[in-house]
Backbone bond lengths (Angstrom), bond angles and torsions (degrees), N, CA, C in turn:
res aa  C-N    CA-C-N  psi(-1)  N-CA   C-N-CA  omega(-1)  CA-C   N-CA-C  phi
1 M - - - 1.445 - - 1.529 109.27 -
2 Q 1.321 116.64 -41.15 1.464 118.80 -178.90 1.522 111.20 -65.84
3 L 1.318 116.84 -36.91 1.461 119.30 176.81 1.519 110.29 -66.44
4 Y 1.318 116.94 -42.18 1.459 122.06 179.00 1.527 110.82 -60.91
5 R 1.326 116.45 -42.20 1.466 121.32 179.86 1.521 112.23 -80.52
6 R 1.311 116.75 -5.06 1.470 122.94 -177.95 1.529 111.50 60.47
7 E 1.333 115.12 36.79 1.460 120.77 177.41 1.519 109.57 -86.93
8 K 1.307 114.37 149.16 1.455 119.60 175.89 1.529 108.50 -67.86
9 I 1.303 116.46 133.82 1.463 121.52 179.37 1.526 108.20 -96.00
10 E 1.309 114.82 121.42 1.462 121.99 179.71 1.531 109.11 -94.01
11 P 1.337 117.80 154.87 1.468 120.29 179.70 1.541 113.09 -56.85
12 R 1.323 117.74 -35.19 1.468 120.20 -178.25 1.527 112.66 -72.95
13 D 1.338 117.55 -15.96 1.462 120.69 -179.96 1.526 111.79 -60.40
14 Q 1.307 117.32 -34.92 1.467 120.43 179.39 1.527 110.59 -60.36
15 Y 1.322 116.87 -39.20 1.469 120.17 178.59 1.525 110.76 -66.78
16 D 1.323 117.11 -41.28 1.470 120.92 178.46 1.523 111.07 -63.16
17 I 1.310 116.93 -42.87 1.463 121.70 179.86 1.525 110.19 -65.59
18 T 1.321 117.07 -41.58 1.466 120.86 178.38 1.519 111.10 -64.11
19 R 1.324 117.28 -43.38 1.473 120.86 178.15 1.519 110.92 -61.06
20 A 1.315 116.83 -44.70 1.468 120.27 179.43 1.523 110.78 -63.81
21 A 1.311 116.92 -43.59 1.464 120.52 -179.50 1.526 111.71 -62.99
22 C 1.314 116.86 -35.53 1.468 120.82 179.75 1.526 112.39 -78.63
23 A 1.331 117.50 -33.22 1.464 120.52 -172.62 1.527 114.08 -91.66
24 L 1.320 118.39 -39.54 1.469 120.02 -172.88 1.527 114.34 -54.25
25 P 1.320 120.08 -40.87 1.466 118.37 -179.27 1.533 114.05 -67.16
26 Y 1.326 117.79 -16.68 1.465 120.99 -173.21 1.522 114.65 -117.71
27 A 1.315 117.40 -20.92 1.464 121.26 -173.25 1.527 111.37 -88.14
28 D 1.319 115.55 146.30 1.456 120.82 171.79 1.524 110.20 -84.37
29 I 1.330 115.80 -33.75 1.463 122.77 179.03 1.527 108.25 -132.47
30 F 1.319 116.29 135.98 1.456 121.62 179.26 1.521 107.50 -129.80
31 I 1.323 117.54 127.14 1.462 123.47 -179.09 1.525 108.32 -114.40
32 T 1.314 116.32 128.68 1.456 121.35 -177.80 1.525 108.97 -148.43
33 D 1.314 117.36 -176.00 1.463 119.17 178.40 1.532 109.86 -75.18
34 G 1.313 115.47 167.95 1.458 120.77 -174.44 1.515 114.69 -59.91
35 G 1.319 116.37 -42.69 1.463 119.92 -179.27 1.508 113.09 -64.72
36 K 1.317 116.36 -43.04 1.471 120.19 179.83 1.532 110.63 -69.96
37 A 1.331 116.81 -38.46 1.470 119.75 177.55 1.523 110.15 -61.92
38 S 1.313 116.21 -42.97 1.462 121.30 178.67 1.529 111.08 -61.76
39 A 1.323 116.98 -44.50 1.466 121.23 179.85 1.525 110.97 -64.55
40 I 1.329 117.49 -42.41 1.465 121.10 179.23 1.520 109.98 -60.89
41 R 1.319 116.68 -43.27 1.470 120.48 178.94 1.520 111.61 -67.47
42 E 1.330 116.39 -42.27 1.463 120.23 -179.08 1.530 111.30 -63.63
43 L 1.315 116.10 -37.12 1.468 120.70 177.72 1.527 112.52 -81.35
44 K 1.337 115.52 -3.98 1.469 123.08 179.26 1.534 113.15 61.81
45 L 1.331 114.87 28.86 1.463 119.51 176.75 1.519 111.34 -71.56
46 D 1.342 116.46 -29.50 1.464 119.33 176.62 1.520 110.70 -62.90
47 A 1.317 117.40 -42.62 1.469 121.76 178.33 1.526 111.07 -69.74
48 A 1.316 116.31 -41.05 1.468 119.68 -178.56 1.519 111.75 -61.26
49 Y 1.317 116.57 -36.85 1.469 120.71 -177.60 1.527 112.81 -103.55
50 K 1.332 116.07 3.52 1.477 121.23 -179.74 1.530 111.32 52.94
51 T 1.326 114.76 47.29 1.454 122.74 -179.31 1.523 109.11 -116.51
52 E 1.318 117.02 130.38 1.460 120.40 175.20 1.528 107.57 -79.63
53 V 1.305 116.25 126.78 1.465 121.54 -177.32 1.525 109.27 -111.59
54 F 1.324 115.03 129.03 1.456 122.07 178.10 1.522 108.44 -127.87
55 S 1.323 114.56 150.98 1.461 119.32 171.07 1.518 107.29 -111.38
56 M 1.298 116.23 173.98 1.454 120.65 179.03 1.534 111.19 -92.83
57 K 1.322 116.17 17.99 1.467 119.38 175.55 1.522 108.68 -66.08
58 K 1.317 116.19 145.28 1.462 120.90 -179.77 1.525 111.51 -55.14
59 S 1.319 116.72 -35.53 1.464 120.57 -178.28 1.527 112.81 -67.17
60 E 1.326 118.26 -19.00 1.460 121.56 -178.99 1.521 113.79 -105.92
61 L 1.323 117.61 -10.55 1.461 120.21 -176.61 1.529 112.54 -62.49
62 S 1.307 117.20 -37.01 1.455 120.52 179.39 1.535 110.73 -63.97
63 A 1.318 116.64 -45.81 1.470 120.45 179.02 1.526 110.82 -64.04
64 L 1.323 117.74 -39.88 1.461 121.31 178.10 1.524 110.73 -64.77
65 T 1.318 116.26 -45.60 1.465 120.46 179.46 1.534 110.44 -61.02
66 T 1.301 116.83 -43.69 1.472 121.33 178.57 1.524 110.28 -61.35
67 R 1.313 116.45 -45.46 1.474 119.93 -178.65 1.528 111.11 -63.90
68 L 1.317 117.90 -41.52 1.464 121.18 179.60 1.529 110.66 -65.55
69 R 1.331 116.87 -37.55 1.473 119.56 176.76 1.532 110.52 -64.14
70 E 1.325 116.83 -39.20 1.477 120.62 177.49 1.528 111.07 -59.89
71 I 1.307 115.67 -39.81 1.462 120.47 -177.92 1.525 111.65 -67.13
72 I 1.336 116.76 -42.83 1.470 118.64 -174.80 1.524 112.78 -81.81
73 N 1.318 118.10 -14.99 1.475 120.40 179.99 1.483 112.16 -96.12
């Protein structure tokens, strides 16, 4: 996705990609940075693995908090 978008690839990106690849098939909820969350959604990996993906963007914190409350109640 980063190559397609012509984004600069940082050394830490490999770790983020590895974490996502290992977690998405097994996790019900996956939290990552905004760019990675956007890429996962754009590639429809969240739907493929039936994983809810959230970023730590302020606009998503309310939805994440609500979802976590649903889980614990």
